[in-house]
Each structure stands twice: as C-alpha cells, then as structure tokens.
VOGU-3710 file (C-alpha; in Angstrom, 3 decimals, decimal comma):
1> xxxxxxxxxx> -10,402/-23,766/12,298  -9,594/-21,917/9,089  -7,976/-23,381/6,018  -5,683/-20,342/5,746  -4,682/-17,519/8,074  -2,926/-14,500/6,557  -0,874/-12,415/8,985  -0,691/-8,786/7,905  -3,160/-6,402/6,263  -0,879/-4,351/4,061
11> xxxxxxxxxx> -1,236/-4,282/0,294  0,471/-7,691/-0,034  -1,667/-9,398/2,609  -4,856/-7,902/1,155  -3,857/-8,924/-2,377  -3,257/-12,486/-1,139  -6,648/-12,452/0,599  -8,336/-11,402/-2,624  -6,528/-14,075/-4,636  -7,448/-16,861/-2,190
21> xxxxxxxxxx> -11,057/-15,668/-1,898  -11,656/-17,115/-5,364  -11,189/-20,657/-4,028  -13,169/-22,948/-1,748  -11,109/-22,055/1,284  -11,997/-20,552/4,648  -9,604/-17,622/5,009  -8,986/-15,130/7,806  -6,724/-12,093/7,646  -5,249/-10,946/10,968
31> xxxxxxxxxx> -4,177/-7,299/11,208  -2,644/-5,814/14,349  -3,902/-2,291/13,615  -7,492/-1,061/13,738  -7,580/-0,854/9,937  -5,709/-2,418/7,040  -3,142/-0,307/5,159  -1,486/1,061/8,293  2,187/0,114/7,769  4,514/0,612/4,803
41> xxxxxxxxxx> 1,527/0,407/2,447  0,277/3,800/3,595  3,583/5,696/3,303  5,439/5,189/0,045  6,029/6,754/-3,364  2,754/5,403/-4,850  4,616/4,348/-8,006  3,813/1,352/-10,187  7,306/0,562/-11,448  7,902/-0,816/-14,910
51> xxxxxxxxxx> 10,406/-3,444/-13,769  13,687/-2,321/-15,337  15,542/-1,690/-12,071  15,560/-5,165/-10,462  18,408/-7,577/-11,141  17,453/-10,103/-13,837  16,594/-13,539/-12,498  15,380/-12,300/-9,108  11,862/-12,588/-7,737  11,754/-8,805/-7,650
61> xxxxxxxxxx> 12,284/-8,623/-11,414  9,821/-11,359/-12,265  7,039/-10,246/-9,931  7,438/-6,536/-10,661  6,857/-7,036/-14,385  3,908/-9,359/-13,778  2,493/-7,107/-11,049  2,625/-4,077/-13,350  0,639/-6,010/-15,949  -1,932/-7,113/-13,370
71> xxxxxxxxxx> -2,410/-3,650/-11,870  -3,140/-2,193/-15,288  -5,739/-4,928/-15,778  -7,251/-4,805/-12,275  -7,577/-1,019/-11,907  -10,735/-0,742/-14,050  -12,083/-4,082/-12,795  -11,783/-3,137/-9,109  -12,121/0,613/-9,705  -9,056/1,862/-7,872
81> xxxxxxxxxx> -7,165/4,943/-9,017  -4,298/4,327/-11,433  -2,775/6,436/-14,215  -0,275/5,041/-16,692  1,797/8,209/-17,096  5,180/6,592/-17,743  8,492/7,257/-16,011  11,805/8,904/-16,908  15,217/8,097/-15,458  17,042/11,345/-16,167
91> xxxxxxxxxx> 20,789/11,565/-16,856  22,769/14,714/-16,049  26,181/13,611/-17,333  27,780/11,254/-19,831  28,407/8,859/-16,941  24,706/9,000/-16,099  23,831/8,149/-19,695  25,891/4,988/-19,391  23,799/4,047/-16,340  20,643/4,771/-18,328
101> xxxxxxxxxx> 21,806/2,376/-21,050  22,519/-0,311/-18,432  19,000/0,096/-17,024  17,585/-0,195/-20,543  19,467/-3,463/-21,099  18,354/-4,745/-17,705  14,756/-3,880/-18,522  14,940/-5,732/-21,826  16,365/-8,773/-20,000  13,456/-8,571/-17,524
111> xxxxxxxxxx> 10,882/-8,447/-20,328  9,762/-4,865/-19,735  7,819/-3,460/-22,720  7,718/0,157/-23,945  11,307/1,107/-23,082  13,056/3,874/-25,007  16,208/5,942/-24,583  15,454/9,612/-25,207  18,019/12,222/-26,170  18,227/15,661/-24,584
121> xxxxxxxxxx> 15,892/17,328/-27,069  13,151/14,718/-26,719  13,452/14,684/-22,900  13,154/18,461/-22,527  10,379/18,669/-25,126  8,312/16,209/-23,087  9,282/17,698/-19,705  10,175/21,394/-20,208  10,489/22,024/-16,448  13,354/19,564/-16,074
131> xxxxxxxxxx> 16,820/20,957/-15,454  18,503/22,185/-18,655  21,464/20,075/-17,513  19,550/16,939/-18,552  21,460/14,879/-21,119  18,707/12,378/-21,863  16,517/9,782/-20,164  15,191/6,247/-20,085  11,463/6,268/-20,805  9,250/3,434/-19,507
141> xxxxxxxxxx> 5,736/3,607/-20,887  4,140/1,022/-18,585  5,026/2,830/-15,345  2,361/4,784/-13,553  0,971/6,252/-10,372  -1,597/4,670/-8,085  -3,461/5,482/-4,900  -1,859/2,858/-2,598  -4,677/3,183/-0,064  -7,362/2,728/-2,707
151> xxxxxxxxxx> -5,665/-0,316/-4,188  -5,314/-1,960/-0,763  -8,937/-1,232/0,134  -10,101/-2,540/-3,248  -8,311/-5,838/-2,620  -9,686/-6,332/0,907  -13,234/-5,246/0,010  -13,327/-7,721/-2,855  -11,865/-10,416/-0,573  -14,469/-9,816/2,140
161> xxxxxxxxxx> -17,270/-9,870/-0,437  -16,026/-13,314/-1,419  -16,008/-14,623/2,143  -12,651/-13,712/3,706  -12,936/-12,786/7,391  -11,031/-9,626/8,386  -9,990/-9,504/12,045  -8,379/-6,222/13,113  -6,730/-5,244/16,412  -5,320/-8,780/16,339
171> xxxxxxxxxx> -1,580/-8,564/16,920  0,070/-11,981/16,673  2,007/-12,785/19,854  2,781/-16,465/19,331  2,460/-19,385/16,924  2,450/-23,053/17,872  2,778/-26,027/15,554  0,416/-28,791/16,574  -0,335/-32,304/15,252  2,195/-35,042/14,662
181> xxxxxxxxxx> 4,886/-34,725/12,005  4,234/-36,471/8,698  7,181/-37,262/6,444  6,785/-36,744/2,713  8,722/-38,039/-0,259  10,607/-35,488/-2,375  8,667/-33,736/-5,108  9,916/-31,901/-8,139  10,428/-28,198/-7,491  9,716/-25,529/-10,065
191> xxxxxxxxxx> 11,510/-22,500/-8,651  14,604/-21,912/-6,545  12,542/-19,737/-4,189  9,951/-22,473/-3,701  12,480/-24,807/-2,048  10,842/-26,410/0,962  13,244/-29,239/1,825  10,500/-31,729/1,053  12,345/-34,718/2,489  12,319/-33,249/5,969
201> xxxxxxxxxx> 9,466/-30,746/5,865  6,588/-31,510/8,190  2,858/-30,903/8,082  1,292/-29,100/11,012  -1,839/-27,363/12,057  -1,033/-23,960/13,494  -2,365/-22,296/16,605  -1,998/-18,518/16,281  -2,279/-16,512/19,489  -3,360/-12,873/19,115
211> xxxxxxxxxx> -4,652/-9,998/21,190  -8,139/-11,042/19,985  -7,795/-14,678/21,013  -6,435/-17,901/19,548  -7,082/-18,958/15,943  -6,145/-22,204/14,224  -5,457/-22,973/10,588  -4,025/-25,666/8,352  -1,921/-23,087/6,482  -0,426/-19,756/7,562
221> xxxxxxxxxx> 0,886/-16,991/5,318  3,333/-14,524/6,810  2,778/-11,130/5,158  3,701/-9,093/8,224  5,759/-6,415/6,484  8,281/-4,805/8,825  7,740/-7,643/11,297  7,883/-10,594/8,896  11,190/-11,790/10,368  9,716/-11,669/13,883
231> xxxxxxxxxx> 6,763/-13,811/12,769  9,168/-16,189/10,987  11,164/-16,613/14,201  8,004/-17,772/15,997  8,176/-21,043/14,035  11,961/-21,311/14,100  12,785/-19,724/10,708  15,769/-17,368/10,715  16,574/-17,202/6,994  16,443/-13,399/6,812
241> xxxxxxxxxx> 16,175/-10,280/8,907  14,394/-7,024/8,218  16,634/-3,955/8,225  14,236/-0,994/8,410  15,007/1,941/6,128  13,326/5,270/6,685  12,267/7,565/3,836  10,953/11,119/4,182  8,652/12,893/1,699  7,124/16,258/0,879
251> xxxxxxxxxx> 3,599/16,656/-0,542  3,056/19,889/-2,477  -0,197/21,704/-3,159  -2,229/20,902/-6,265  -1,125/24,149/-7,896  2,208/22,341/-8,434  0,639/19,192/-9,870  1,327/20,024/-13,521  4,993/20,872/-13,052  5,957/17,437/-14,409
261> xxxxxxxxxx> 3,906/14,869/-16,312  5,915/11,676/-15,768  7,459/9,998/-12,742  10,915/11,611/-12,644  13,789/9,483/-11,344  17,479/10,365/-11,313  20,096/8,083/-12,847  21,742/6,109/-10,011  25,253/7,182/-9,012  27,806/6,085/-6,421
271> xxxxxxxxxx> 26,000/8,420/-4,016  22,702/6,583/-4,466  19,517/6,987/-6,503  18,613/10,509/-5,440  14,953/11,359/-4,916  12,017/11,233/-7,300  9,530/13,917/-8,275  6,103/12,798/-9,418  2,506/13,898/-9,773  0,105/11,987/-7,564
281> xxxxxxxxxx> -3,170/10,543/-8,790  -5,030/13,397/-7,080  -2,849/16,085/-8,750  -0,559/16,954/-5,885  3,209/16,750/-6,364  5,347/14,334/-4,354  9,099/14,626/-3,729  11,238/12,043/-1,925  12,186/9,722/-0,389  15,374/9,972/1,584
291> xxxxxxxxxx> 17,050/6,716/2,648  18,251/6,255/6,213  18,803/2,924/7,959  17,221/2,965/11,423  16,865/0,584/14,357  13,306/1,533/15,263  10,730/0,012/12,897  8,178/2,568/14,069  10,376/5,648/13,506  8,194/7,747/11,205
301> xxxxxxxxxx> 9,521/11,085/12,388  10,459/13,761/9,863  13,645/15,766/10,307  15,012/19,059/9,084  18,047/17,251/7,675  15,815/14,862/5,747  13,669/17,629/4,302  16,759/19,609/3,304  18,030/16,508/1,523  14,792/16,269/-0,429
311> xxxxxxxxxx> 14,943/19,946/-1,357  18,479/19,918/-2,723  18,182/16,586/-4,520  14,750/17,147/-6,054  15,737/20,574/-7,409  18,539/18,886/-9,320  15,772/17,365/-11,451  13,191/20,170/-11,349  14,722/23,550/-10,416  11,314/25,287/-10,417
321> xxxxxxxxxx> 10,080/23,339/-7,383  8,721/25,683/-4,719  8,780/23,900/-1,387  6,909/26,797/0,212  3,890/25,106/-1,378  4,348/22,045/0,882  1,084/21,059/2,570  2,351/17,950/4,334  5,495/15,991/5,134  5,500/12,317/6,063
331> xxxxxxxxxx> 7,835/9,387/6,564  7,549/5,728/5,638  9,672/2,812/6,803  10,593/0,146/4,259  10,985/-3,564/5,081  14,443/-4,031/3,589  15,529/-7,713/3,726  19,065/-8,796/4,536  19,038/-11,044/1,434  18,397/-8,291/-1,134
341> xxxxxxxxxx> 15,411/-10,078/-2,690  11,817/-10,828/-1,806  11,639/-13,778/0,612  8,617/-15,702/-0,681  8,881/-19,415/0,021  7,502/-22,303/2,065  9,176/-22,853/5,415  11,829/-25,562/5,605  10,579/-26,480/9,082  6,832/-26,346/8,554
351> xxxxxxxxxx> 5,678/-27,084/5,021  2,316/-25,369/5,382  3,807/-22,070/6,556  4,411/-19,679/3,630  6,611/-16,601/3,930  5,941/-13,407/1,981  8,568/-11,249/3,676  11,208/-8,732/2,768  8,757/-6,916/0,513  10,419/-3,575/-0,109
361> xxxxxxxxxx> 10,167/-1,566/-3,333  8,821/-2,604/-5,825  6,481/-4,401/-3,420  3,483/-2,166/-4,140  3,878/-2,800/-7,878  4,373/-6,525/-7,314  1,527/-7,133/-4,844  -1,008/-8,882/-7,118  1,763/-11,015/-8,647  3,022/-11,936/-5,169
371> xxxxxxxxxx> -0,539/-13,070/-4,420  -0,550/-15,341/-7,466  2,826/-16,784/-6,488  1,764/-17,447/-2,902  -1,299/-19,313/-4,203  1,064/-21,510/-6,253  3,183/-22,204/-3,164  0,076/-23,133/-1,186  -0,833/-25,630/-3,873  2,676/-27,104/-3,814
381> xxxxxxxxxx> 2,299/-27,419/-0,031  -0,853/-29,515/-0,433  -3,732/-27,039/-0,386  -6,603/-27,875/-2,737  -7,323/-24,778/-4,800  -10,762/-25,415/-6,240  -12,436/-22,392/-7,834  -15,750/-21,305/-6,360  -18,688/-21,644/-8,756  -19,570/-17,994/-8,184
391> xxxxxxxxxx> -17,029/-15,290/-7,450  -17,499/-11,536/-7,232  -14,789/-10,473/-9,648  -15,584/-6,754/-9,927  -15,878/-3,957/-7,395  -17,635/-0,637/-7,666  -15,577/2,193/-6,199  -16,915/5,156/-4,230  -18,126/7,811/-6,637  -15,976/10,935/-6,282
401> xxxxxxxxxx> -18,303/13,951/-6,011  -15,483/16,430/-6,710  -14,878/14,952/-10,172  -18,493/15,213/-11,364  -20,156/17,836/-13,527  -22,710/20,195/-11,983  -25,506/18,231/-13,675  -24,255/14,952/-12,233  -23,914/16,524/-8,797  -27,468/17,849/-8,909
411> xxxxxxxxxx> -28,792/14,411/-9,843  -26,969/12,789/-6,927  -28,235/15,402/-4,454  -31,802/14,853/-5,664  -31,332/11,122/-5,082  -29,525/11,447/-1,738  -29,529/14,812/0,106  -26,347/13,856/1,983  -24,467/14,658/-1,242  -25,555/18,251/-0,657
421> xxxxxxxxxx> -23,571/18,530/2,580  -19,904/19,314/1,976  -17,807/18,036/4,878  -14,318/18,723/3,494  -14,139/22,040/1,656  -10,562/21,608/0,434  -11,293/18,343/-1,419  -15,084/18,760/-1,869  -15,973/15,574/0,005  -19,611/15,049/0,930
431> xxxxxxxxxx> -21,308/13,361/3,845  -22,740/10,731/1,488  -19,225/9,651/0,468  -18,114/9,388/4,097  -21,155/7,323/5,024  -20,472/4,970/2,113  -16,795/4,632/3,118  -17,898/3,519/6,589  -20,648/1,143/5,445  -18,660/-0,716/2,771
441> xxxxxxxxxx> -17,216/-4,213/3,327  -14,131/-3,752/5,534  -15,246/-0,139/5,891  -13,590/2,758/7,695  -13,447/2,688/11,494  -11,101/5,611/12,160  -10,585/9,194/11,041  -7,523/8,174/9,043  -9,469/5,289/7,537  -12,015/7,758/6,176
451> xxxxxxxxxx> -9,262/10,127/5,029  -7,420/7,490/3,023  -10,554/6,210/1,345  -12,068/9,491/0,173  -9,580/12,281/1,108  -11,187/14,536/3,760  -8,241/16,082/5,601  -5,757/15,788/2,715  -6,091/19,348/1,395  -4,552/22,655/2,346
461> xxxxxxxxxx> -6,030/22,834/5,853  -5,101/19,181/6,599  -8,349/18,464/8,409  -8,620/21,672/10,411  -12,173/22,236/9,191  -13,548/18,755/8,536  -12,131/16,543/11,320  -14,860/17,359/13,916  -17,530/16,613/11,321  -15,893/13,341/10,308
471> xxxxxxxxxx> -15,777/12,369/14,000  -19,480/13,097/14,324  -20,370/10,943/11,305  -18,165/8,052/12,463  -19,756/8,233/15,917  -23,255/8,142/14,464  -22,608/5,386/11,913  -20,623/3,108/14,247  -22,943/3,870/17,187  -19,978/4,720/19,410
481> xxxxxxxxxx> -19,380/7,723/21,667  -17,143/10,317/20,026  -14,589/9,729/22,794  -14,141/6,184/21,377  -13,364/7,281/17,819  -9,629/7,050/17,104  -7,453/8,888/14,646  -5,780/5,605/13,630  -5,313/2,957/16,350  -6,526/2,376/19,875
491> xxxxxxxxxx> -4,895/4,987/22,063  -5,130/7,742/19,412  -8,621/8,918/20,358  -9,025/12,601/19,518  -11,673/13,570/22,096  -10,673/12,750/25,650  -13,905/13,697/27,436  -16,628/16,277/27,917  -16,217/19,644/29,580  -19,843/19,639/30,693
501> xxxxxxxxxx> -22,300/16,836/31,343  -24,394/17,636/28,274  -26,103/14,901/26,308  -24,602/14,457/22,843  -28,051/14,366/21,256  -28,808/17,795/22,762  -25,524/19,183/21,445  -26,291/17,971/17,929  -29,861/19,282/17,993  -28,861/22,618/19,525
511> xxxxx> -31,225/22,125/22,475  -28,774/22,982/25,245  -30,111/22,680/28,815  -30,827/25,978/30,553  -28,361/26,969/33,268
//
C-alpha cells in the first residue's frame, strides 16, 4: 500500500514525484516504458516559454509563468542544462506587428516580466541573420532553452534519492476503486479547476493493475500524457479527450549553432504559428515543428511533406539556413486536450484521484509549477503533507568531459582512468560518464537512456561508431547478456544472437578459441 501512486514518467510525472518526495508520503511512480522520459517529454522544442502566449486566466497562463520562474531557480540547484537566451516573436508585415502588440498585452496581463517590443533596427542588430523583411519583434527576456531529458532525469533522480520508488515496464491496464463510499460536507474551493463536487465525491483506496502486478494506494495521480484520457476513463471520468498532434523537426549540425542567438518564433497568422528556429543547449540548431492532427498516438514517423514544410517556413525567418547540414530528423506527438487548457483537477467521482492531463505546450515549461499545484490538490483531497525533517534538495549532475579544459581532463583521468577512454568521438563522451549514467539513482537501462543523459550517439555519425561500445558497457554494468540490452523498450534489442558459440568473455579479451 502506497500513499500515492503517480501514473506516467514524463517530465510532469517526474516533477510531481520530486515535489511529493519532500513529504512524509510513500510514493511510487509507474512508467509503462523501460525508462522515464520516453513519450512527449523526449520529443519537443526544448523551449522554456516566457508565458505571453497563453490566454489570460487559464491554467496554462498561470502555470507557465510560475514554471518559468521555478526552472530558472531549479536549474543550478539540480544541475540540469538551461540557458536563459530570450525569445523573439518576429513580425514580417504591419499586420504581424499588430499581433506582436497583442501578445505583448497578453504577456503583461499574465504577469510576464522582461517584455519589450523591438523595432526593425533593434531586431536586425541583435539577430543579423534574420530575414531583412523583418518589421520588428516581441522580445521576452525570461525565455530560454533547456535539455528536456536532463530536466526530467534531474527530477526523478532527486525524487528517488528522497524515497520515491520508480517502477518501469509497468503499463497500467486497469484501476479499481475499493472501500466503502464516505460522504463529505462541502468545503470552500479556491480555484475553478480544483472543483471536486465535494457534496458527492467519494473516498476510495485504489487498486492499480499493471504489467508488473497490482499496486494499491490511497491517492492516484494521472500524469499519463498522451494516454491521460484513457486512464481517466478507467475510473469513469470522461471530461476531456486527447487529440494527438504530430510535429516534425530537423536537427542541424553544431556548425549552424551560432546562426541565431535567441529562440525565433514567427508572429501568428490565420495560417498558424509557423515554425521556430532555435539554438539547442548543446549548440545544435533546431527547426520545427509542423502541426498535423493524427489518430495514432504512436505515429512518430517523419515525412517528406513535413520536412519540406519546415524548410520553407523556417527560411522565412532565417534565409541562411542550410538544411544539407541536417544530422537528424525526429517527430513528437503532443497531448492536445479537447478543452484547450490543462486538465488538472480532482475527480468528481473519486476525490482522491487527481488528473494532470492535457499537458501540451507549454507543459515542459510548466512542469514544476504543475507539481506544486497537484500537491495543493492532494492536500485539498485530504492528504497530510508533512515535510520530512531531512530532504535532499540538491543534485550533482554528471560532469561533462567535453566542456573541461585540458588540465581538468588530465586531473580526472589521473583520478579515474575510464575518463581516458573516449567512447563517442563526435561528442567526446568517456566511459566514466557512461558508467556514472548507469549507476545513478534511476540510472540508464537502455542505449537511448544513455544517449539522452550524456549524448553518445547524438553527433554527426548518430551512433555509428559508439553504439557497440555503449552496448558492451551496459551489458557489463547491468550484468545482462548483450542480446538483452534494448535500444529503448523491450522488443527493441539491437543484438539478436551470436553467429558462433563463442564466450563473450573470450571475445572481450581477444582470446578466441582455435578452430
């Protein structure tokens, strides 16, 4: 029996786990994949939005602004990668400038600091590679770029250090409400989204059936991303549906990383918002996304039509883009809710069941604020949130060998010779970093898990050189045969079997048996 079960190990679920780990609660996080950060959290624009775009008065607006503030505070505390580079919404016509002014007014209404409207001269002086057709821009100084993987891993590592139990490969297949109903008198509500129909809401203990067995809890939090509506339906809640929206991206080589210095948006028009162009934290350049409504929540295919859309739209902002420098394309699917706003509230049918669904953009930016809000809803639902006397509030990130001076590198190699073995040549990733990524709390269990933590396989060769070596290290550290090491989930094993019946230890040592 847990006090709280969290369903879903994306950035929102992991942020909630970290928030609740500060209290005297037994908490388990159930994730259907082999690692956390495997859904929408791994495939997005990696932008920390300022908060000027959301409609005033919505949860999106409120939690985006608060989430931005928290991310800027938490990045040094939890040592995940964030740069506050600011964003520009660029206008290309007088009509666009009117939209820019509307966004400015909306941002002021939402309480967004550091907003300015720039004229043409200021815009092009700050971003000389923008199209000369630019008329001006809205500047937001609090916007930035983040490593979405690193932020998610920072949250779950800190949560596990504080006692949260992470259970992966645990897809939820059913939820039962058990115990007798208990009627409660109405209580004063503090937010329209916190409505729980107190006069008829009922208290239950929940039995959660998964592919790893059955777990019970007094409270359940639904942070299941693209499947949040499916989880909601398991307890009889049908307040919203998820309409998946697919977005395709291009990642350009690091030689393009300095082409722009801010996140570059286009002023919204009747045809949509266009695509963005932005540096990434690791100095690549990202262009996208497209926006296509799809039926299949797992449709992460890229298409020629989608890539052509990116090319034509992105060059409207930055004509000098050279898409021949693309090193990777990818697609993410967004959990777009039918209601148009985040669906974060306590169930009307089961008071102790909290929804955190419909988390589309700016969900990444809002994640730590969503976690705070969910904790408030838990308290309203009756949970006792008593702070632990001792909490691990800081996290030490994995030291990035590629960013160190030669003197610092030499010192590390003298201390640990595994720093002297370069596994990924493109990104200068060492064996010591990979070993640490595997051994950390909630550490890597798959090739992609290693890649997203410390970047082997993200460079020009996209893993062509380093993947066999990463497999070998994972096999050794996890004490599993290499045939059992997956790229991402079960069923994505890279090595299917051996061509000859040769012992793995002999292969590694070079002592092959004589024929």
